[in-house]
N, CA, C and O atoms as a GROMACS GRO file, in nm:
protein
  536
    1MET      N    1  -1.164  -0.786   2.479
    1MET     CA    2  -1.075  -0.728   2.391
    1MET      C    3  -0.937  -0.796   2.402
    1MET      O    4  -0.874  -0.826   2.301
    2ARG      N    5  -0.894  -0.819   2.521
    2ARG     CA    6  -0.760  -0.880   2.542
    2ARG      C    7  -0.758  -1.019   2.481
    2ARG      O    8  -0.659  -1.058   2.421
    3TYR      N    9  -0.867  -1.095   2.495
    3TYR     CA   10  -0.872  -1.232   2.444
    3TYR      C   11  -0.872  -1.227   2.290
    3TYR      O   12  -0.798  -1.300   2.225
    4ALA      N   13  -0.958  -1.136   2.232
    4ALA     CA   14  -0.965  -1.122   2.084
    4ALA      C   15  -0.831  -1.086   2.035
    4ALA      O   16  -0.790  -1.143   1.933
    5LYS      N   17  -0.756  -0.998   2.095
    5LYS     CA   18  -0.622  -0.957   2.047
    5LYS      C   19  -0.518  -1.073   2.068
    5LYS      O   20  -0.421  -1.084   1.993
    6SER      N   21  -0.542  -1.155   2.168
    6SER     CA   22  -0.448  -1.270   2.184
    6SER      C   23  -0.464  -1.375   2.076
    6SER      O   24  -0.369  -1.440   2.034
    7VAL      N   25  -0.590  -1.388   2.033
    7VAL     CA   26  -0.620  -1.487   1.923
    7VAL      C   27  -0.576  -1.424   1.785
    7VAL      O   28  -0.522  -1.496   1.700
    8ASP      N   29  -0.598  -1.300   1.764
    8ASP     CA   30  -0.564  -1.238   1.636
    8ASP      C   31  -0.521  -1.095   1.664
    8ASP      O   32  -0.604  -1.006   1.682
    9PRO      N   33  -0.389  -1.074   1.666
    9PRO     CA   34  -0.346  -0.936   1.697
    9PRO      C   35  -0.388  -0.826   1.599
    9PRO      O   36  -0.381  -0.708   1.633
   10GLU      N   37  -0.432  -0.865   1.476
   10GLU     CA   38  -0.476  -0.772   1.376
   10GLU      C   39  -0.628  -0.742   1.386
   10GLU      O   40  -0.679  -0.659   1.310
   11VAL      N   41  -0.704  -0.807   1.480
   11VAL     CA   42  -0.847  -0.788   1.486
   11VAL      C   43  -0.875  -0.637   1.527
   11VAL      O   44  -0.801  -0.578   1.606
   12ALA      N   45  -0.980  -0.582   1.470
   12ALA     CA   46  -1.020  -0.450   1.500
   12ALA      C   47  -1.120  -0.449   1.613
   12ALA      O   48  -1.228  -0.507   1.597
   13VAL      N   49  -1.092  -0.391   1.721
   13VAL     CA   50  -1.185  -0.385   1.832
   13VAL      C   51  -1.234  -0.240   1.854
   13VAL      O   52  -1.158  -0.147   1.878
   14ILE      N   53  -1.368  -0.230   1.846
   14ILE     CA   54  -1.430  -0.098   1.874
   14ILE      C   55  -1.504  -0.109   2.003
   14ILE      O   56  -1.602  -0.183   2.014
   15VAL      N   57  -1.459  -0.034   2.101
   15VAL     CA   58  -1.519  -0.040   2.235
   15VAL      C   59  -1.637   0.049   2.239
   15VAL      O   60  -1.624   0.167   2.206
   16VAL      N   61  -1.752   0.002   2.278
   16VAL     CA   62  -1.875   0.079   2.294
   16VAL      C   63  -1.919   0.078   2.444
   16VAL      O   64  -1.944  -0.029   2.499
   17THR      N   65  -1.928   0.190   2.504
   17THR     CA   66  -1.960   0.196   2.648
   17THR      C   67  -2.060   0.304   2.681
   17THR      O   68  -2.070   0.406   2.613
   18GLY      N   69  -2.131   0.277   2.784
   18GLY     CA   70  -2.224   0.380   2.840
   18GLY      C   71  -2.159   0.455   2.952
   18GLY      O   72  -2.212   0.556   2.998
   19TYR      N   73  -2.048   0.410   2.997
   19TYR     CA   74  -1.979   0.469   3.113
   19TYR      C   75  -1.844   0.530   3.069
   19TYR      O   76  -1.737   0.486   3.111
   20ALA      N   77  -1.854   0.629   2.988
   20ALA     CA   78  -1.729   0.683   2.931
   20ALA      C   79  -1.652   0.776   3.031
   20ALA      O   80  -1.709   0.854   3.107
   21SER      N   81  -1.529   0.761   3.023
   21SER     CA   82  -1.438   0.858   3.092
   21SER      C   83  -1.309   0.866   3.017
   21SER      O   84  -1.279   0.777   2.937
   22ALA      N   85  -1.234   0.967   3.038
   22ALA     CA   86  -1.108   0.984   2.966
   22ALA      C   87  -1.015   0.876   2.997
   22ALA      O   88  -0.943   0.833   2.907
   23SER      N   89  -1.009   0.828   3.119
   23SER     CA   90  -0.917   0.728   3.162
   23SER      C   91  -0.948   0.592   3.099
   23SER      O   92  -0.857   0.521   3.057
   24THR      N   93  -1.080   0.557   3.092
   24THR     CA   94  -1.118   0.433   3.025
   24THR      C   95  -1.093   0.433   2.873
   24THR      O   96  -1.057   0.332   2.814
   25ALA      N   97  -1.112   0.550   2.813
   25ALA     CA   98  -1.092   0.562   2.674
   25ALA      C   99  -0.942   0.545   2.640
   25ALA      O  100  -0.906   0.477   2.544
   26ILE      N  101  -0.858   0.609   2.720
   26ILE     CA  102  -0.712   0.600   2.704
   26ILE      C  103  -0.664   0.460   2.728
   26ILE      O  104  -0.581   0.407   2.654
   27ASP      N  105  -0.720   0.398   2.836
   27ASP     CA  106  -0.684   0.262   2.862
   27ASP      C  107  -0.717   0.166   2.754
   27ASP      O  108  -0.635   0.080   2.720
   28ALA      N  109  -0.838   0.177   2.697
   28ALA     CA  110  -0.884   0.095   2.590
   28ALA      C  111  -0.794   0.115   2.464
   28ALA      O  112  -0.755   0.016   2.401
   29LEU      N  113  -0.763   0.235   2.431
   29LEU     CA  114  -0.679   0.256   2.311
   29LEU      C  115  -0.535   0.208   2.331
   29LEU      O  116  -0.472   0.158   2.238
   30ARG      N  117  -0.486   0.224   2.451
   30ARG     CA  118  -0.351   0.168   2.483
   30ARG      C  119  -0.345   0.021   2.472
   30ARG      O  120  -0.242  -0.035   2.434
   31GLN      N  121  -0.458  -0.049   2.506
   31GLN     CA  122  -0.463  -0.193   2.498
   31GLN      C  123  -0.486  -0.243   2.360
   31GLN      O  124  -0.483  -0.364   2.338
   32GLY      N  125  -0.509  -0.157   2.265
   32GLY     CA  126  -0.518  -0.198   2.125
   32GLY      C  127  -0.658  -0.176   2.059
   32GLY      O  128  -0.684  -0.223   1.948
   33ALA      N  129  -0.747  -0.104   2.131
   33ALA     CA  130  -0.879  -0.082   2.066
   33ALA      C  131  -0.857   0.010   1.948
   33ALA      O  132  -0.777   0.102   1.957
   34PHE      N  133  -0.927  -0.013   1.838
   34PHE     CA  134  -0.914   0.073   1.721
   34PHE      C  135  -0.997   0.193   1.742
   34PHE      O  136  -0.960   0.297   1.687
   35ASN      N  137  -1.107   0.194   1.815
   35ASN     CA  138  -1.184   0.307   1.837
   35ASN      C  139  -1.258   0.290   1.966
   35ASN      O  140  -1.269   0.178   2.017
   36TYR      N  141  -1.309   0.401   2.023
   36TYR     CA  142  -1.382   0.404   2.147
   36TYR      C  143  -1.507   0.488   2.128
   36TYR      O  144  -1.498   0.608   2.102
   37VAL      N  145  -1.623   0.425   2.142
   37VAL     CA  146  -1.748   0.497   2.109
   37VAL      C  147  -1.831   0.493   2.236
   37VAL      O  148  -1.836   0.392   2.307
   38THR      N  149  -1.898   0.607   2.265
   38THR     CA  150  -1.981   0.617   2.384
   38THR      C  151  -2.125   0.605   2.339
   38THR      O  152  -2.161   0.643   2.228
   39LYS      N  153  -2.211   0.550   2.433
   39LYS     CA  154  -2.354   0.541   2.406
   39LYS      C  155  -2.421   0.679   2.448
   39LYS      O  156  -2.372   0.746   2.540
   40PRO      N  157  -2.526   0.717   2.383
   40PRO     CA  158  -2.583   0.652   2.264
   40PRO      C  159  -2.494   0.683   2.147
   40PRO      O  160  -2.449   0.796   2.128
   41PHE      N  161  -2.468   0.577   2.066
   41PHE     CA  162  -2.377   0.601   1.954
   41PHE      C  163  -2.448   0.612   1.826
   41PHE      O  164  -2.561   0.567   1.808
   42ASP      N  165  -2.379   0.675   1.736
   42ASP     CA  166  -2.436   0.701   1.600
   42ASP      C  167  -2.383   0.592   1.512
   42ASP      O  168  -2.262   0.577   1.494
   43LEU      N  169  -2.479   0.514   1.453
   43LEU     CA  170  -2.438   0.404   1.361
   43LEU      C  171  -2.353   0.448   1.248
   43LEU      O  172  -2.265   0.373   1.205
   44THR      N  173  -2.375   0.571   1.197
   44THR     CA  174  -2.299   0.620   1.088
   44THR      C  175  -2.151   0.632   1.130
   44THR      O  176  -2.062   0.594   1.054
   45LYS      N  177  -2.125   0.684   1.254
   45LYS     CA  178  -1.989   0.696   1.300
   45LYS      C  179  -1.920   0.563   1.313
   45LYS      O  180  -1.801   0.550   1.284
   46CYS      N  181  -2.000   0.458   1.360
   46CYS     CA  182  -1.941   0.323   1.373
   46CYS      C  183  -1.907   0.269   1.237
   46CYS      O  184  -1.802   0.208   1.219
   47THR      N  185  -1.994   0.292   1.141
   47THR     CA  186  -1.970   0.248   1.006
   47THR      C  187  -1.844   0.311   0.949
   47THR      O  188  -1.764   0.243   0.885
   48ARG      N  189  -1.826   0.442   0.973
   48ARG     CA  190  -1.709   0.513   0.922
   48ARG      C  191  -1.580   0.457   0.988
   48ARG      O  192  -1.476   0.439   0.925
   49SER      N  193  -1.594   0.433   1.114
   49SER     CA  194  -1.483   0.372   1.190
   49SER      C  195  -1.439   0.236   1.136
   49SER      O  196  -1.321   0.205   1.119
   50SER      N  197  -1.544   0.158   1.109
   50SER     CA  198  -1.519   0.024   1.049
   50SER      C  199  -1.456   0.033   0.911
   50SER      O  200  -1.365  -0.043   0.877
   51SER      N  201  -1.507   0.127   0.833
   51SER     CA  202  -1.445   0.150   0.697
   51SER      C  203  -1.300   0.194   0.709
   51SER      O  204  -1.216   0.151   0.630
   52ALA      N  205  -1.270   0.281   0.807
   52ALA     CA  206  -1.136   0.329   0.822
   52ALA      C  207  -1.048   0.214   0.856
   52ALA      O  208  -0.938   0.202   0.804
   53ARG      N  209  -1.094   0.128   0.945
   53ARG     CA  210  -1.010   0.012   0.986
   53ARG      C  211  -0.985  -0.078   0.869
   53ARG      O  212  -0.876  -0.136   0.859
   54SER      N  213  -1.084  -0.094   0.774
   54SER     CA  214  -1.064  -0.178   0.662
   54SER      C  215  -0.960  -0.119   0.570
   54SER      O  216  -0.878  -0.191   0.513
   55ARG      N  217  -0.963   0.011   0.557
   55ARG     CA  218  -0.856   0.074   0.473
   55ARG      C  219  -0.722   0.053   0.533
   55ARG      O  220  -0.625   0.018   0.465
   56THR      N  221  -0.715   0.076   0.667
   56THR     CA  222  -0.592   0.057   0.740
   56THR      C  223  -0.537  -0.088   0.725
   56THR      O  224  -0.418  -0.108   0.702
   57ALA      N  225  -0.629  -0.186   0.738
   57ALA     CA  226  -0.592  -0.327   0.721
   57ALA      C  227  -0.534  -0.353   0.582
   57ALA      O  228  -0.430  -0.416   0.563
   58GLY      N  229  -0.611  -0.298   0.482
   58GLY     CA  230  -0.561  -0.311   0.347
   58GLY      C  231  -0.422  -0.254   0.322
   58GLY      O  232  -0.337  -0.312   0.253
   59SER      N  233  -0.403  -0.138   0.382
   59SER     CA  234  -0.274  -0.070   0.366
   59SER      C  235  -0.164  -0.154   0.437
   59SER      O  236  -0.052  -0.166   0.387
   60ARG      N  237  -0.200  -0.210   0.551
   60ARG     CA  238  -0.096  -0.296   0.620
   60ARG      C  239  -0.062  -0.416   0.538
   60ARG      O  240   0.054  -0.453   0.526
   61ARG      N  241  -0.167  -0.479   0.479
   61ARG     CA  242  -0.144  -0.599   0.393
   61ARG      C  243  -0.056  -0.559   0.278
   61ARG      O  244   0.041  -0.628   0.247
   62SER      N  245  -0.088  -0.450   0.214
   62SER     CA  246  -0.012  -0.398   0.103
   62SER      C  247   0.130  -0.370   0.146
   62SER      O  248   0.222  -0.406   0.073
   63THR      N  249   0.153  -0.311   0.254
   63THR     CA  250   0.287  -0.288   0.314
   63THR      C  251   0.358  -0.414   0.336
   63THR      O  252   0.475  -0.427   0.298
   64ASP      N  253   0.290  -0.512   0.399
   64ASP     CA  254   0.356  -0.643   0.418
   64ASP      C  255   0.400  -0.710   0.293
   64ASP      O  256   0.507  -0.770   0.286
   65GLU      N  257   0.310  -0.700   0.189
   65GLU     CA  258   0.346  -0.757   0.060
   65GLU      C  259   0.469  -0.688   0.000
   65GLU      O  260   0.558  -0.753  -0.055
   66LEU      N  261   0.472  -0.554   0.013
   66LEU     CA  262   0.594  -0.480  -0.040
   66LEU      C  263   0.720  -0.512   0.033
   66LEU      O  264   0.828  -0.523  -0.025
   67VAL      N  265   0.704  -0.528   0.168
   67VAL     CA  266   0.823  -0.562   0.247
   67VAL      C  267   0.876  -0.699   0.206
   67VAL      O  268   0.997  -0.718   0.197
   68GLU      N  269   0.786  -0.795   0.181
   68GLU     CA  270   0.828  -0.932   0.143
   68GLU      C  271   0.888  -0.921   0.003
   68GLU      O  272   0.992  -0.984  -0.020
   69ASP      N  273   0.835  -0.851  -0.089
   69ASP     CA  274   0.889  -0.834  -0.218
   69ASP      C  275   1.030  -0.774  -0.207
   69ASP      O  276   1.123  -0.822  -0.272
   70LEU      N  277   1.046  -0.676  -0.130
   70LEU     CA  278   1.177  -0.607  -0.107
   70LEU      C  279   1.280  -0.707  -0.049
   70LEU      O  280   1.397  -0.706  -0.088
   71ARG      N  281   1.235  -0.793   0.045
   71ARG     CA  282   1.321  -0.890   0.108
   71ARG      C  283   1.374  -0.990  -0.005
   71ARG      O  284   1.493  -1.019  -0.011
   72GLN      N  285   1.284  -1.038  -0.090
   72GLN     CA  286   1.323  -1.125  -0.195
   72GLN      C  287   1.419  -1.058  -0.291
   72GLN      O  288   1.519  -1.119  -0.330
   73LYS      N  289   1.393  -0.938  -0.328
   73LYS     CA  290   1.480  -0.865  -0.420
   73LYS      C  291   1.618  -0.846  -0.357
   73LYS      O  292   1.721  -0.852  -0.424
   74ASN      N  293   1.617  -0.822  -0.229
   74ASN     CA  294   1.743  -0.805  -0.162
   74ASN      C  295   1.829  -0.932  -0.162
   74ASN      O  296   1.951  -0.927  -0.177
   75GLU      N  297   1.761  -1.046  -0.143
   75GLU     CA  298   1.832  -1.168  -0.155
   75GLU      C  299   1.896  -1.193  -0.294
   75GLU      O  300   2.009  -1.242  -0.308
   76ILE      N  301   1.815  -1.155  -0.396
   76ILE     CA  302   1.865  -1.172  -0.534
   76ILE      C  303   1.990  -1.078  -0.553
   76ILE      O  304   2.092  -1.116  -0.612
   77LEU      N  305   1.974  -0.955  -0.500
   77LEU     CA  306   2.085  -0.854  -0.510
   77LEU      C  307   2.208  -0.910  -0.441
   77LEU      O  308   2.318  -0.898  -0.495
   78GLN      N  309   2.193  -0.969  -0.325
   78GLN     CA  310   2.310  -1.021  -0.250
   78GLN      C  311   2.378  -1.133  -0.329
   78GLN      O  312   2.500  -1.144  -0.331
   79HIS      N  313   2.291  -1.218  -0.397
   79HIS     CA  314   2.349  -1.320  -0.479
   79HIS      C  315   2.436  -1.264  -0.594
   79HIS      O  316   2.548  -1.307  -0.620
   80HIS      N  317   2.374  -1.163  -0.658
   80HIS     CA  318   2.447  -1.104  -0.770
   80HIS      C  319   2.582  -1.038  -0.722
   80HIS      O  320   2.687  -1.043  -0.787
   81GLU      N  321   2.569  -0.980  -0.607
   81GLU     CA  322   2.691  -0.913  -0.551
   81GLU      C  323   2.801  -1.019  -0.524
   81GLU      O  324   2.918  -0.993  -0.550
   82GLN      N  325   2.764  -1.134  -0.473
   82GLN     CA  326   2.865  -1.241  -0.450
   82GLN      C  327   2.924  -1.287  -0.580
   82GLN      O  328   3.044  -1.311  -0.591
   83GLU      N  329   2.834  -1.299  -0.686
   83GLU     CA  330   2.880  -1.343  -0.813
   83GLU      C  331   2.980  -1.239  -0.873
   83GLU      O  332   3.083  -1.278  -0.926
   84LEU      N  333   2.950  -1.113  -0.864
   84LEU     CA  334   3.034  -1.010  -0.914
   84LEU      C  335   3.166  -1.007  -0.837
   84LEU      O  336   3.271  -0.989  -0.899
   85ARG      N  337   3.167  -1.023  -0.707
   85ARG     CA  338   3.294  -1.028  -0.628
   85ARG      C  339   3.381  -1.143  -0.684
   85ARG      O  340   3.502  -1.126  -0.706
   86GLU      N  341   3.319  -1.255  -0.706
   86GLU     CA  342   3.399  -1.368  -0.756
   86GLU      C  343   3.455  -1.338  -0.894
   86GLU      O  344   3.570  -1.374  -0.920
   87ARG      N  345   3.383  -1.276  -0.981
   87ARG     CA  346   3.429  -1.243  -1.114
   87ARG      C  347   3.546  -1.143  -1.106
   87ARG      O  348   3.644  -1.155  -1.178
   88VAL      N  349   3.531  -1.046  -1.015
   88VAL     CA  350   3.641  -0.948  -0.996
   88VAL      C  351   3.767  -1.013  -0.938
   88VAL      O  352   3.878  -0.973  -0.973
   89ARG      N  353   3.751  -1.112  -0.850
   89ARG     CA  354   3.860  -1.188  -0.790
   89ARG      C  355   3.929  -1.265  -0.905
   89ARG      O  356   4.052  -1.262  -0.916
   90VAL      N  357   3.857  -1.332  -0.987
   90VAL     CA  358   3.916  -1.412  -1.102
   90VAL      C  359   3.986  -1.315  -1.197
   90VAL      O  360   4.098  -1.345  -1.240
   91ALA      N  361   3.928  -1.205  -1.232
   91ALA     CA  362   3.983  -1.109  -1.327
   91ALA      C  363   4.109  -1.052  -1.272
   91ALA      O  364   4.207  -1.038  -1.346
   92THR      N  365   4.110  -1.019  -1.144
   92THR     CA  366   4.230  -0.964  -1.076
   92THR      C  367   4.343  -1.070  -1.082
   92THR      O  368   4.458  -1.038  -1.114
   93SER      N  369   4.309  -1.193  -1.049
   93SER     CA  370   4.410  -1.295  -1.053
   93SER      C  371   4.470  -1.314  -1.193
   93SER      O  372   4.590  -1.336  -1.208
   94GLN      N  373   4.384  -1.305  -1.295
   94GLN     CA  374   4.432  -1.319  -1.433
   94GLN      C  375   4.517  -1.199  -1.472
   94GLN      O  376   4.620  -1.216  -1.538
   95MET      N  377   4.477  -1.082  -1.436
   95MET     CA  378   4.556  -0.961  -1.466
   95MET      C  379   4.692  -0.964  -1.400
   95MET      O  380   4.792  -0.926  -1.459
   96THR      N  381   4.694  -1.012  -1.273
   96THR     CA  382   4.826  -1.029  -1.205
   96THR      C  383   4.912  -1.124  -1.272
   96THR      O  384   5.032  -1.102  -1.286
   97ALA      N  385   4.853  -1.234  -1.315
   97ALA     CA  386   4.934  -1.341  -1.390
   97ALA      C  387   4.987  -1.283  -1.521
   97ALA      O  388   5.102  -1.309  -1.555
   98LEU      N  389   4.905  -1.204  -1.597
   98LEU     CA  390   4.958  -1.142  -1.718
   98LEU      C  391   5.070  -1.039  -1.687
   98LEU      O  392   5.168  -1.027  -1.760
   99TYR      N  393   5.052  -0.971  -1.583
   99TYR     CA  394   5.157  -0.865  -1.547
   99TYR      C  395   5.283  -0.936  -1.516
   99TYR      O  396   5.389  -0.898  -1.564
  100ASP      N  397   5.273  -1.047  -1.434
  100ASP     CA  398   5.400  -1.122  -1.399
  100ASP      C  399   5.465  -1.186  -1.523
  100ASP      O  400   5.588  -1.188  -1.534
  101VAL      N  401   5.387  -1.238  -1.615
  101VAL     CA  402   5.437  -1.289  -1.740
  101VAL      C  403   5.508  -1.183  -1.821
  101VAL      O  404   5.617  -1.206  -1.874
  102GLY      N  405   5.446  -1.064  -1.829
  102GLY     CA  406   5.504  -0.953  -1.897
  102GLY      C  407   5.635  -0.908  -1.837
  102GLY      O  408   5.729  -0.877  -1.910
  103LYS      N  409   5.645  -0.905  -1.705
  103LYS     CA  410   5.771  -0.873  -1.640
  103LYS      C  411   5.878  -0.975  -1.676
  103LYS      O  412   5.990  -0.937  -1.711
  104GLU      N  413   5.846  -1.103  -1.670
  104GLU     CA  414   5.939  -1.206  -1.705
  104GLU      C  415   5.981  -1.201  -1.850
  104GLU      O  416   6.098  -1.224  -1.881
  105ILE      N  417   5.889  -1.171  -1.939
  105ILE     CA  418   5.921  -1.157  -2.084
  105ILE      C  419   6.020  -1.040  -2.104
  105ILE      O  420   6.118  -1.052  -2.179
  106MET      N  421   5.993  -0.932  -2.038
  106MET     CA  422   6.077  -0.812  -2.053
  106MET      C  423   6.220  -0.838  -1.993
  106MET      O  424   6.318  -0.778  -2.038
  107ALA      N  425   6.230  -0.926  -1.891
  107ALA     CA  426   6.361  -0.951  -1.833
  107ALA      C  427   6.455  -1.024  -1.928
  107ALA      O  428   6.576  -1.005  -1.924
  108ASP      N  429   6.396  -1.108  -2.014
  108ASP     CA  430   6.482  -1.175  -2.109
  108ASP      C  431   6.416  -1.180  -2.243
  108ASP      O  432   6.319  -1.254  -2.261
  109LEU      N  433   6.464  -1.103  -2.339
  109LEU     CA  434   6.403  -1.092  -2.463
  109LEU      C  435   6.448  -1.195  -2.568
  109LEU      O  436   6.416  -1.182  -2.686
  110GLU      N  437   6.520  -1.296  -2.525
  110GLU     CA  438   6.546  -1.412  -2.617
  110GLU      C  439   6.422  -1.490  -2.643
  110GLU      O  440   6.350  -1.520  -2.548
  111LEU      N  441   6.392  -1.525  -2.764
  111LEU     CA  442   6.266  -1.589  -2.796
  111LEU      C  443   6.249  -1.727  -2.737
  111LEU      O  444   6.141  -1.757  -2.686
  112ALA      N  445   6.349  -1.812  -2.742
  112ALA     CA  446   6.336  -1.949  -2.691
  112ALA      C  447   6.300  -1.951  -2.541
  112ALA      O  448   6.208  -2.025  -2.504
  113PRO      N  449   6.368  -1.872  -2.451
  113PRO     CA  450   6.333  -1.878  -2.308
  113PRO      C  451   6.189  -1.822  -2.286
  113PRO      O  452   6.119  -1.867  -2.195
  114ARG      N  453   6.145  -1.724  -2.370
  114ARG     CA  454   6.008  -1.664  -2.354
  114ARG      C  455   5.904  -1.772  -2.388
  114ARG      O  456   5.807  -1.789  -2.314
  115VAL      N  457   5.921  -1.842  -2.495
  115VAL     CA  458   5.823  -1.941  -2.537
  115VAL      C  459   5.820  -2.052  -2.430
  115VAL      O  460   5.712  -2.098  -2.393
  116ALA      N  461   5.933  -2.096  -2.382
  116ALA     CA  462   5.939  -2.198  -2.279
  116ALA      C  463   5.872  -2.155  -2.150
  116ALA      O  464   5.802  -2.233  -2.085
  117MET      N  465   5.895  -2.030  -2.113
  117MET     CA  466   5.834  -1.976  -1.991
  117MET      C  467   5.680  -1.965  -2.005
  117MET      O  468   5.607  -1.998  -1.911
  118ILE      N  469   5.635  -1.920  -2.121
  118ILE     CA  470   5.490  -1.910  -2.146
  118ILE      C  471   5.425  -2.044  -2.147
  118ILE      O  472   5.317  -2.062  -2.092
  119ALA      N  473   5.488  -2.136  -2.208
  119ALA     CA  474   5.430  -2.274  -2.220
  119ALA      C  475   5.429  -2.341  -2.079
  119ALA      O  476   5.343  -2.426  -2.052
  120ALA      N  477   5.521  -2.306  -1.991
  120ALA     CA  478   5.522  -2.369  -1.855
  120ALA      C  479   5.420  -2.309  -1.756
  120ALA      O  480   5.391  -2.367  -1.651
  121ARG      N  481   5.368  -2.188  -1.793
  121ARG     CA  482   5.272  -2.124  -1.709
  121ARG      C  483   5.140  -2.205  -1.697
  121ARG      O  484   5.082  -2.248  -1.797
  122PRO      N  485   5.096  -2.225  -1.568
  122PRO     CA  486   4.962  -2.296  -1.553
  122PRO      C  487   4.850  -2.206  -1.595
  122PRO      O  488   4.859  -2.084  -1.582
  123ARG      N  489   4.749  -2.262  -1.644
  123ARG     CA  490   4.632  -2.181  -1.686
  123ARG      C  491   4.549  -2.160  -1.562
  123ARG      O  492   4.520  -2.254  -1.489
  124SER      N  493   4.511  -2.033  -1.539
  124SER     CA  494   4.429  -2.000  -1.422
  124SER      C  495   4.301  -1.936  -1.457
  124SER      O  496   4.251  -1.848  -1.387
  125CYS      N  497   4.246  -1.985  -1.572
  125CYS     CA  498   4.114  -1.925  -1.606
  125CYS      C  499   4.015  -2.034  -1.635
  125CYS      O  500   4.050  -2.149  -1.663
  126PRO      N  501   3.885  -1.994  -1.626
  126PRO     CA  502   3.773  -2.097  -1.645
  126PRO      C  503   3.786  -2.158  -1.783
  126PRO      O  504   3.839  -2.096  -1.875
  127ALA      N  505   3.738  -2.280  -1.797
  127ALA     CA  506   3.746  -2.358  -1.924
  127ALA      C  507   3.676  -2.279  -2.036
  127ALA      O  508   3.722  -2.285  -2.150
  128ARG      N  509   3.567  -2.206  -2.010
  128ARG     CA  510   3.497  -2.133  -2.115
  128ARG      C  511   3.579  -2.016  -2.168
  128ARG      O  512   3.547  -1.961  -2.273
  129TRP      N  513   3.687  -1.977  -2.094
  129TRP     CA  514   3.775  -1.869  -2.141
  129TRP      C  515   3.907  -1.918  -2.189
  129TRP      O  516   3.995  -1.836  -2.218
  130ALA      N  517   3.927  -2.051  -2.201
  130ALA     CA  518   4.057  -2.112  -2.230
  130ALA      C  519   4.127  -2.056  -2.355
  130ALA      O  520   4.250  -2.044  -2.358
  131ARG      N  521   4.050  -2.025  -2.457
  131ARG     CA  522   4.108  -1.981  -2.582
  131ARG      C  523   4.174  -1.842  -2.566
  131ARG      O  524   4.272  -1.811  -2.633
  132SER      N  525   4.119  -1.763  -2.479
  132SER     CA  526   4.170  -1.628  -2.462
  132SER      C  527   4.276  -1.618  -2.352
  132SER      O  528   4.333  -1.511  -2.331
  133CYS      N  529   4.303  -1.728  -2.282
  133CYS     CA  530   4.401  -1.725  -2.178
  133CYS      C  531   4.541  -1.765  -2.226
  133CYS      O  532   4.557  -1.831  -2.328
  134ILE      N  533   4.640  -1.724  -2.149
  134ILE     CA  534   4.778  -1.757  -2.182
  134ILE      C  535   4.811  -1.890  -2.117
  134ILE      O  536   4.923  -1.939  -2.131
   0.00000   0.00000   0.00000
């Protein structure tokens, strides 16, 4: 059983013995046996045990697939979060620039200095938004 488990940790081992004791059963189960059957054994019970192991293995595979799917979705979510953070940073920078321009405009209501000040402002927005930026 130890060798089989070392080769494939997911292998189902059913221990069949004619010398059953509580301590050997506990020891076998602790070492990874799926089931412990004493002789004379009932073939129907062994078949049920094997079927139960198949269902368990299928559930484990299904769980592994779901965990992998969740990991991939989490990576996508992290990417979107980074993208949103960048967009918020850009929007905040643009709003700050607009606020500063507004304060400067309000400080001097003469038209000529306002137009000159607005024209001198560097554009801090992406090219795709250039028409809507100051």
